[in-house]
N, C-alpha and C positions, 0 to 999 in steps of 0.2 A: 124181935131183938136185933136182928141184922140191920134193920132200917135205922134204929136208934144209934147203933155203932157207926154206921156210914154217915149219918147226919152229924154226929158228935166229932168225928174225925176230920171232916172236910168243910162242913158248913156251906156258906155261900161263896166261898173263895173263888171257885171255878167260874161261877157266873159273873162275879165282879171283875175278875182278871179278863175274861173275854170281852166284856163291855168296855173296860178301860183300854184294852188293846185296839179295839175297833174305833173307839172314840178318838184316841190319840193318832193312830196311823192313818185311818181312812177318813173320819169326819173332819178332824182338825189339821190333817196333813202335816203332822209333827210340829205344829206351831201352837203355842199357848198364849192366849190374850189374858193377861193378869187382871185387866180392868173388868172383865166379865166374870172372873173367878171370885174376886174379893169385892163384894158390894157393901154399901153402907147398911147399917141396921134399918130394917123396915122396907128395904128394897128386895125384890125377888130375883134379880139377875135375869138371865135369859130363859129361865124355866118357870112354868106356872106354879105358884105357891112354893117356890124354892126347890121343887123336885122335878127331876126328869122322868116324866110318867112313862115314856117308852122304855127307859132303862129299868124301871121298877117292874114293868110287865114282862120284859125279857128275862129279868133275873128270876121272877117267879116261875116262868115256863122252864128255864134252864135248870132250875132246882127240882121241880116236880117231875119232869119227864124221866130223867135217869133214875130217880128214887121210886117211881111208880111200880117198878118190878117187885117191890116188897109186898104190894097188894095184889098184883096180877102176875102170879108166878107162872102161869101157863103160856105166856106170850114170849117167844124166844127172842125177839128184837129187844124188848124191854130188859130181858135178863142180860143180854150182851151189853146194852147201854149201862146197866148197873155195874157190871164187872169193870168197866172202864169209865166210871162215873166222873172222875176228875176231867179226863180228856174230852169225853162226850159232852159234859156240861160246858167246858171251856169253848169248844168248837161251836156248839149249838148257840151259845150266847153271842159269840163273835159274829156268826153268820146271821142270826136273827136281828141283832142290833144294826149290822150293816145294811141289811135289806130294808129294815124300817126307816133308817136314815136316808137311804136312797129314795124310797117311796115318798117320804116327807119332803125331801128336797125337790122332787118333781112336782109335788102338789103345791109348794110355795111358789113355784114359777108361774102358776096359773092364777094365783090370788092377786086381786087388785092392790096396787101399791098405795100406801097412805101418803098423801101429800100435805 
């Protein structure tokens, strides 16, 4: 019952907020390119199939980890994360998305450029 109340009250807002903060301040350096945001119908923009897969995975992890204490009640760390679920999910999603962005950025530097 506590799990349902926590999910109902907060939803995925914490994970989305962390991803948005990281994307705007770290990935995009406070600059938005509207031409990549608004694309013509049938185009995917800068993401595969119109979805940012990294953001979707980070959002799932940031939602599941703080809420997992409802199932694993004997783990003190998870219990603490659940008590501060909004902040732990926000910080976790921001850090994970930033790390994934930095790793992806370094991997792209080694890919051959298309000419």
